[in-house]
C-alpha positions, 0 to 999 in steps of 0.5 A: 147349643142345648143337650141332645135329649132337649133338642130331640124333645123339641123336634118331637114336639114340632113333629106333633105340631106338624101332624095337627092339620088344624094348627096354622102354619105361622105357629109351626114356623114360630116353634121352629124359630124358637129352637136355638141351634146353629143354622146348619144343624137346624136345617139338617134337623128340619130336613129330617123332619121333611124326610119323616113326613115324606115317609108318612106321605108314602105310606098314606098313598100306599094305603089309599091305593090299597083301600081304593082296590078294596072299594072297587072289589066291594063295588063289583061284588055289590054289582054282581049280587044285584045282577044275580038277584035281577037275573033270577027275578027275570027268570022266575018272572017276578017283578017285585018282592016285598020282604020285611026290610026291603022291597026289590023290584024290576023297573025301567031305567031312564032313557039314554042314547045309544050311538049306533053310527056316529058318522051319520049323525047330523052336525047340529048335534055335535058340540065344538070343543075348545082348542087346547095348547100342547105345552109339551110340544111347545117346551120341546121346540123351545128347548131346540131353540125354536122361537114361538110367538107368545111363549117363553121358557120359564125356570125357577129354583127349588130346594133339593133334599137328598 
């Protein structure tokens, strides 16, 4: 087995390979296979890489959520500002303002349907929806030893890292 710093360097290099989305998975697997260690030690080190990647994924998910909230705030701010301009233009009875960079105008929107009483709308305007299986209910009943034609429980295996 190699020296600790050599092994660390190898895994750091693999971490860099994993961070490169353009690199084919085959190249990463070949790099992992070239590391000469005992299997158990190698697997544990790969599990450390997986844990590190999962931490990165968690951080990215949090950042996506934070940016999504920020995006929503900015979209609402834009809507509020547009509404502010719209209301004041209506109040001053101005249909058009021509500026140096922008021309603002109040215009009609595209026609849209406003449903007032859904119950009285004739059937010819309704679209039938396709049936959808309730897989959760099916699974619950199969777990309770009920037999349902055309379905069965499937259960595979997966790698668990704790």
